[in-house]
N, C-alpha and C positions, 0 to 999 in steps of 0.2 A: 532301645527297642523293647517293647513289652510283648512277651510271648505267652499265650494261653496254652496250658498243657493239661492233658488228661492224665490218668494214671500211667506211670512209666512202664514201657515195655522192657523186656530183658535185652540189654545190649543196644537199644536204639531209643531215641526220643520220639515223641509223637510229632505231628505236624507243627512246625514252628520255624526255627531258623532254616532247616533244610526242608524244602518242599519235595515230596516224593510223588513221582508220576510214572505211569507205565510206558513201556516202549510203544505201545499202540498209540497213546496220546502224543508221544513225540513224533511218530510217523505222520500223525494228523496235523501237528502244529509246527513242526520244525521249519526253520527258515530255509528258503531255497529248495532245491531238489535234494532228496536223501542221498548222502554220499556213499552209497554202497557200490558204485560203479568203479571200474578201473580202466586203465588205458592199454594194458598189455600184460604179458607174463614174462618172467625171466627165470631161466634155469639156474639154480644155485647149488650149494653143497649137497651131497647125497641125493642129487637129482630132485631136490625140492623145487617147487615153483613158487615164485614170489611176484606179487603185484609190482608193476612199475607205473608211475604217474607221469604221463606226458603233459607238458604245458600247452597253452593255447597256441594255435598256429600263427596268430598275429602277435608279434612281440613289438610293443610300442612304448616309447617313453611318455612322460607327462607333457612334453612339448606337442605331441600329436593328439593325445586325448587324456581326459581327466575323469576319475570316478565322480559320479554325481548321485546324491541321495538327499532326501528331505531331512530337515531338522525340526522335529516336533517340539511342541511346547514342553519344557521341563516340568514334569508332574511330580509333586512330592508325596502323593498318596494315590494308590490305585483305585480308591473309592470313587473317584471322578469318572472312571472308565476311559480315561484318555491315554493312559500309558502306565509304565512301571516306574516305581520309585528306584533311586540308585541302589538301595539296599535289597532290591528284588531283581538284581541283575541275573541271578541264577535261575529265574523262572523262564527257562528257554521254551517251555511248552506254550507260553503266551506270546512269543515273538511274532508269530504270523498274524495273530489277532490285531496287533498294533502296527503291522507291516514294518517291523524292525528288520534291518539287514538287506532290504531291497536296494538295488542300485542300478544305474545305467551309465553309459559313457557320454560325457559332455565334451565341449571344445577343449583343445589343448591349451596349456599355460605357456605364454611366451617367455622367452629369455630376456630378463631385464638387464640392460647395460648399466653398470654402476661405476661412477668415477669419483666416489667419495674421497679416495686417497690421492687423487691426482692433483698436481699444483694448480693454483688459480690461473685461468687463461688457457688451460690445456684444450687443444682442438679435439673435439669428440666425434668428428665426422671423418670419413675417408681412411679409417684405420684398416690396415691390411696385415694379415698374419704372415710371418716369415718362416717359422718352424714350430712343429709340435714337440715340446720338450718331454712331455709325459702324458700318459693316459692310464687311469686306474679307476677302480670302483671302491666304495666304502659301504660296509654293512655294520649294523650296530644293534645292541640290545635285543638279541634274539630270544633270550630267556627260555631256552629249551627246558621243559618242565616235566618232571616225573609226577604226573597228576595223581598217582596212586600212593604217593609217600604218606606216611602217617604223622609227619612233623611239619605240617604247613600252617598257614594262618587264614585258611579259607573262611572260617566263621566270622572273623573280624570285619570282613567286607559287608556282612549283613548286620552285625551287631552295632557298628559304629557309623552312624549316618554322617557325622561331621568330618571324621578323618579317615575312617576305614573305607567308606563307600567309593571314593574316587580312586583308590589304590588298586589298579588292575594287576599290579605285580604280585598281589597276594591272592586275588581271584579274578579271573575273567574266563568266559567260555572259550576264548582263544587258546587257553592252555591245553585243550584237547588235541590241537593240530599243529603244535609248534614245529615238530620234526618235518611234517609235510610242507609247511610254508617255507622253511629254509631250503628244502629240496627244490621247490618251485623257483625260489629266488636264484639259486645257483644255476638252474637250467636257463633262467632268463639272462643272467650274466653271460653264460656260454653263447646264447643266441646273439647278444649284442656285440660279442667279441668280433664278429665278422665285419661290423661297421665301425666299432670303436677301437679295435686292436689293443686291448688292455695290456699294459706292461706288467701289472700286478693287481692283486686285490688286497684290501686292508680291512680287517675286522676290528672295530673300536671298543670291544669289551662287552661284558654281560652276555657271554655265550650261553651260559647255563643260568638257572634261576637260584640255585641254592648250594653251590660248591660240590654237587654230587658227582661221583665217578661215572655213573651211567649217563647222566646229562652231558658230561664232558665228552664221553665216548660217542654219543649220538652226534654231537657237533662234528667231531673229527671224522667219524665214519661217513657222514653225509658228504663232506667235502672230498673224501677219498672215494666215494661211489660204492659203498658197501651196503649190505642188507641191514635194515634197521628194524628192531623189535620194540615198538612203543609200549607194549603190554608188559608191566612189571609185577603183576599180581601172582604169577605162578599158576593161574587158571588158564589152560590152553583154550578152553571154549570161548574166552573173550577175544581170541584172535579173529573171530568172525565179525566183530564190531568194526565199523568203517575206520575210525581213527586208531584202532588197536591193531589192525592187520599189518603183519610184517610186509615190508616193501623194499625193493631194490632202488637205492638212490642213484642219481645220475653221476654225481661227482663233478668237481670243477675240472675244466679242460686242463690236461697236463702241461700245456704250454703257458698257463697263467699261474705263476707263483703267488702265494698269498702269505700275509704277515699278520701277526696278532698283537693286540693291546689287551692288557688285563683290566677287568672292571670290578666294581664292588660286589656284584652278585657272583663273580667267579671266586671270590675270596671269603665272603661272609655268608652266614646263614640267612637266606632270603635277602641277601644284599645288605644286611643290617647289623648282625651280631657276630662277634668273633667266637668261633666254635669252642675254642679251648681257653678263653679268657677267665672263665669262672668254673673250675672243675665241679663245684657243688651243683651246677645246673645240669650236668651230664648231657650236654647238647650233642656231643659226638655219639653217645649211645642211642639217642633218639632217632638217628638216621636208620639204624638197622634193627630197631625194636619192632616187636609185633603189636605194639599198643599205639592207639591214637593219642596224640599229644593233648595234655590238659594244662592250660595256663589261663591267666587273666587277660584282659584287654590291654595289650602292651602299649597302646596309644594313649591310655589314660594320663600318664605323667606329662604328656605334651599339652593337654588341654588348658591347664591353668597358666601356662607360660609359653605361649605360642612362638615367641621370638627367639628364645634360646633354650630349647629343651635339654641340652646336654648338661645343664646344672642339676638334673634330676636322675635318680637311679632307676632306670627302666628295667633293670634285672629283677626288681622286686616282683614285677608282673609275671616274669617267667617262672617264678617259684610258686605261684598261686594257682592251684588246680581248680579254676572256676568254670571254665568252658572247655569242652572238647572241640578241637579245631576242625575236625572233619577231614574227609578225603573224597575222592571221586570214585564212584562206582563204575568201573571199566566195563561192566556188563550192560550198561545202559547207553543206548545210542545218544541220549541227550547229555551224557556226562553228569548224571544225577549226583548231587552232594549227599553224602551219608555220614552218619556218626558225628554230627555237629550239633552242639547245643549245651545248655547248662548241665554241669556234672550232676546236679541234684535230680535231674530227670532220668538218669540212667541207673539201672539196678547193678550193673557191673561195667567195668571199663571195656569199651569196644576194642576189637583187635583186627589186625590185618595180617597178611602173609609177609613175613620179614624177607628181606632181600639184601644180601651183602653188597650187591652192586650199587646200592643206594649210599654207600659210605661216603662221608665227607672227605674231600681232599684238602691237604694243607697246600699252601702256596707253592712250595717246592714240588709236591706231587702233581699239582695241576700243571705246572710248567713242564714237568717230565713227560706228561702224556703227549705233548706236541712233538716229541722226538719219536713217538710210536705212530707214525703215519706213512702212507705211501705217496701222498702228494708232496709237492716241493715248495720251498726248500725244507729239508728235514730240520725240525726245530722251529720253523716259521717265524724266524727273527730271534728267538731266544738263544739260538746257536751263536749269535753275534754278540751276546752279552760279554763285557770285559770281566774276566775272572778276578781281576784286582779289585773291582768294585763289589763283586759278590762276596769277597772276603770281608769287606767293610760292613756290608748289609746283607744279611741272609735273605735269599729270595729276590735279590736285586734283579730287575727285569727290564731295564732301559737298554736300548740299542739304537744304532743308526745304520743306514745303508744308502748306496747310490743305486737307484733303479736301473740306470744305464751307465756303464763305465765311462762313456764318452760324453755324457751330459752333466754339466756342473749343477746338479740338483741333489741335495741331501735330504733324506727323510729321517727325522729325529723322532723316535718312538719313546714317549715319556710316561712312565708309571706315576700318575698323580692321585692314586687311590690310597686311602688311609692304611696304616700298617696294622695287621692283626694283633700285634703286641702293644698297641698304643695305650691300652687301659681305659679308653673312653667308654662310657656307658651309653653314649648317644648312638643314634642310627648312623652307620658308617657310610654316608653318602657324600661326604665333603671332599673338597680338593685339598691335597696335602703333598708336600715335598720334604723329604728328609734332607739333612745336610749332605749326605752322600749323593742323593739325586741332584741337588742343586749344584754341587761341585761338578758332577758329570755333565749336566746340561750346559754349564758355562764352558766346559772344555770342548763340547761339541759345537757350540756357537762360535767359539774362538777358532776352532779348526776350520769351520766353514768360511769364516772371515778371512783367514790366512790363505785358504785355497781358492778364494773367490767363487764360492758355491752359493747358489740360491738354497733356501731352506724352507721345508714344510715340517711343522711340528704336529704330531698326533698324540692324543691322550684320550682318556675316557671322560674325565670331568672338564667341562668348558670353563671359561674365565668370565667373571664380571657380568653375568646375565641372570643369576638367580638371587633373589632377595634373602637377607639374613633370616634364618629360621625356616627356610624352605627345605633344609636337609640336602641341598644341592650346591651350597655356596662354599667359598674358601674357608677352610677350618681355622677358626681363631682359637687355637689350642691353649693359649695362655688364660682363657676364660673358662676352661674345662678343668674343674678341680680334680678329676680322675686321670687326666692325661699324664702318662709316663713319658711319652715321646712328644716333642714339640714341633710344630710346623716351622721349618727353617727359613722361610721367606714369607714376607707379607705380600698380599696380592698387588698392591701398588708398586712394590719393588720389582716383582716378577714381570709385570707388564712393561715397566720402564726398561728393564734389561732386554726384553724381546724387541722393543722399539729401537733401542740404541744400536742393536746389531745392524739394522738397515737392510739386511738381505733375507729376512723372514717374509715369505709370501703370505702364509696363512697358518692358522691353528685349526686342526680338525678335532672334533669331539663328538661323543654320543651322550649317553647318560640321561638326558632330560626327555628323550623320546619325541623331539621336535625337530623341525627343519629350519631353524633360525640361522640367519646370516647377519653378522655384526661387523662394523668397521671400527678398528682402533686407529684413529687418525694420529699423525705425527704430533708430538707435543708442540706447544706454541713456541715458535722461533726455530724449530728443528727442520731439517730438510724433509721434503714430502716422502722420500723413500723410507722414512722411519715408521710409517704406518704399516699395518698389516690387517688381514681379514681373519675372521673366525667363522667357520662353517660347521654347523651341527647336522648330524644325520639322525633321522628318526628311527623308531624301533620297528622290527619285524613282528613284534608281539602285539602292539597296539596300533589302532588307526593313526596314521595312514598306511602303515605296513609298507614302507618304502626303503629302498637303498638309493645311493647316489652314484652317478658317474662324474668324473672330473677330468677335464682336458686342460693341460697347461701349455699355453702358446707364448712364443716370443714374437712380438709384433715388429713390423718394419721400422717403427720409430723407437725400437728397443725398450718398449714398455712390456709388461707381462699381462696376459689375460688368463683368468681361470674360469672356464665354462663349467658350471656345475648344474646338473639336471637330476631331478627326482625320477625314480622308476618304480612303477607298480609291478610286482611279480605277475607274470603272464599266466595266471591260474586258469586251468581248464574247467568248464562247468561240470559239476557232478563229482569233482574230486574233493578229498578232505581239505586240500589247500584252499579251494574255492569256498568251502564251508567256513574255513578260518577267516577268510575275507569278510563274509557275511556276518560272522560273529563279531569281528572287530568293528564293523560299521554299526551293528546293533548296540554294542557296548558304548560307542561314542554317542549314539542317539539317546541312550538312556542316561548315561552319566554326564554327557556334555562337558567333559574336561576341556580346559583351555589349551588347545594345540597351537595357538598363535600368541604366545606370551610376549609381553613387552612391559616389564615392571617399571613404574616410575622410580627414578633415582633420587633417594632422599636419605639424609642422615637421620637416624632414628634413635630413640632411647626408650627403654622400658624400665620403669622404676628408677633405681639408682645405677642400673647397669647400662653403660653406654654401648651402643651398637653401631659399628662402622657402616659406611655406605656400601651398597651393592657394587658400584662401579666407581673406583677412586679416580678414574681418568676423566670423568665428566662432572659438570657442576652439580652440587647437591641442592637442586632447586625443585625437585619433585617432578621433573619433566621426564617423559618417556624417551627412549633412544630413537632418534630420527633415522639412524642407519638400519634399524630392524624393521623390515617390511615383509609383507606376505602377498602372495599372488591372489588377485581377485579376477574372476572371469565370469561373464554371463553364462547362465545355464548350469553353473556349479554353485549351489547354495553355500557350501562350506569347503573352502580350500585350505588345507594345512600344508601345502607344498610351496616350494619357492625355487624357481629356476633363474639363474643369473650369470652374467659375464662380468667378472670382477677384475677391474684394472688396478695395476700396481706399478708405480714408477721405480726406476732403478738408479743407483748412484752412478756418478760419472765413471768410477772405477769399474763397476760391473758392466756398464755399457761398453766400455773399451774392451773388456775381456770377451764379451759376447759378440762384439763386432769382429774381433779376430777369429772367433770360433764359427760364427755364422754371418759372413759378409753378405750384404745385399747385392 
C-alpha cells in the first residue's frame, strides 16, 4: 500500500494508514443508532452506579429467524464510489454512506436431518425420541480484546492487502465491543435455559485475544456477573464513551456449570507467537510498555511460500522496527486508529499509558485464573486434570467428565493446541498432540469402551477440514526445522483411532470461526457405528457471531440424534452489543471472507517438498466434501449458519446397555 505523507508531526503520522476523523463525523456517519443508551443502572461497590445492558425481549434461535443483509460487490478501490477496500475496514465514518451494517430479520433456517453415518437401508421416517441424554451450549473464539494495548498488529490489516486485510483477529471494528457481546450471549443462553434446560456450557477456546491478564479476567468476570471496566487507558474521562463505559454483567445462571477448552489465542501472543520463545524479542515486556510496538510486516515471509510458511523465520520481522502497529483511541466513539504508520514518518516513538493488568499470562497462570471465580465448578474442568499427567507435561490441561452421573455419556476435553515450548517459528494455529496427550486420550477412550459410555470429544482445533498452509491444519512438525517438540500422532492415525472406538458421537471444535458440520464415515468394511460427526462453532468476534445449542437424544430404535442449532445473541437496539453486530456485518460486507468453506481434497506438492492431503480419510481426487453443507434460505442472501439433526448408529453392545438403562 503506497502512502503519501506530508512533513511528519511530532508523535503522529499524517493521514495515511490511520484515518483520523472527529467525533462529530462519527455521530453523523456511524452505523445504526449511536450506542450511548443503556438499559438500566446497578448499584455497585461504594454506592457507585453502573450501566446494565438488557438483551432484546424476543429471544429466538436461527430456526425461528435469520439475520438478513445485502452482499455488495467486492470493491478493490474506493475510487469507484461503490464501497470500501478491505484495507479500509477502519474507515467507520464511511459505513453509513455505503449502508454497511444494516440488517433485517428473514425466515428461519430449518433443521436438516442427516443420515450420512447410518447403514444402507436405514429407515429415515417415523423416528421417535425415547430420552434426552444431554443438553448444553458451546461458545467459541470470543477474542476479548484490550483494544488500547500497545503491542497489537492493527496496522498490518491496512498494510497488507493480500494476507493482512482478511485477518479480523488483528483488526476489526468489532474489537470495540467484545465484552458487551459476550455479556449479551450469556444473557441469551440464560433465557434459552427455560426451554432447553442446559446441563452445562462449554467454551471451546480463544477466550482472549492475546494471553493478557485483563482480557482473561474480563472473560471470567462476565461469566461471574461482575462489573467490567473496558477502558484500560487510565483516562477516566474515556468512561463516557459508549463501548468504554463500565457495566454490570449479568453472569451465567448459577445452575448452569461451565467448562473450558484452551485455544491458541489464550496461550500465544495474538494467537501466533510464543511470548518467551526468543528472549531477545522482549515480547513479554511489550505488554506492559508505554511505547507503541514497532515491527515489520510479519506476514512477509509467508508470501513467497504460501503452502508451508513454517520453513521461514518469521521472528526476523518482529525485530525490524519498520512500522508502528498503532492502537485504538478510546476517547473516540468510532474507535479511531492512532499511532500507526511507517516509523520514518514519526519524529519520536508514540507512547501510551502503561498498565500492569495487560501482562501476558503463561499457560499455568492462565489455567490458575479459572480457580478464581464464583461460578461453578471451581476450576471449570481444570480441577479434573490428572496430576500424574501434569507431572509428565507442564501445563497439561486435558480432562473428562460425565455431565450426569446416571447417563453413560463422557465428555473428553482435549488440548490440541501447540506447546509454547515447541520452538516453531510458524504461526501457532496448528493441531498438535504431545505423546502425553495421546496416551491420555487413549486411556479415556479405553475407559469409555470398558464402561460402555458414549463419548463426545471437545478441542479447539478441528480435524481434516483446513488445507495445508492455512495455518489451521494438523501440524506436520517433522517438516519444521525449528521444532523442538514433535507431533506424536499423524492425522490419519488419530482419525482411525477415533473411528475404531465406535462409541464416539462427535468431535466439537472452534478455531476457524465457522459453523461447519462434517461426517467422518466408518472405514470401508467397518461397522457403521465407527463413523462420527464433527461440529464446529463459529466466533462471537466475527460474523455470524453465534453460539450453538446441542441436544443429544436416544431414539426408540436406539440410534442417537444430535440436534445442533445456531443462536444469534439477542442484542437490544442501541446497546454496544448491537453496535458490535452491525460492525461484524459491516466487516463481512467489506472483506467478504468465506464463512462457508469446503476445500477440495487433493494431494499437493510445492517444489521438492511433498505436502500431505487435508483429509486422509477421503479420496485425493480434488473433490469437495459432500458431507459439508450450509443452510440456504430465501430472503437471506448470505447464510453462514447450519442447523442439523445428526444421526449416529450404535454397536449391538451399546444398544443392549441402553435398552437396559432406558427400556421402551
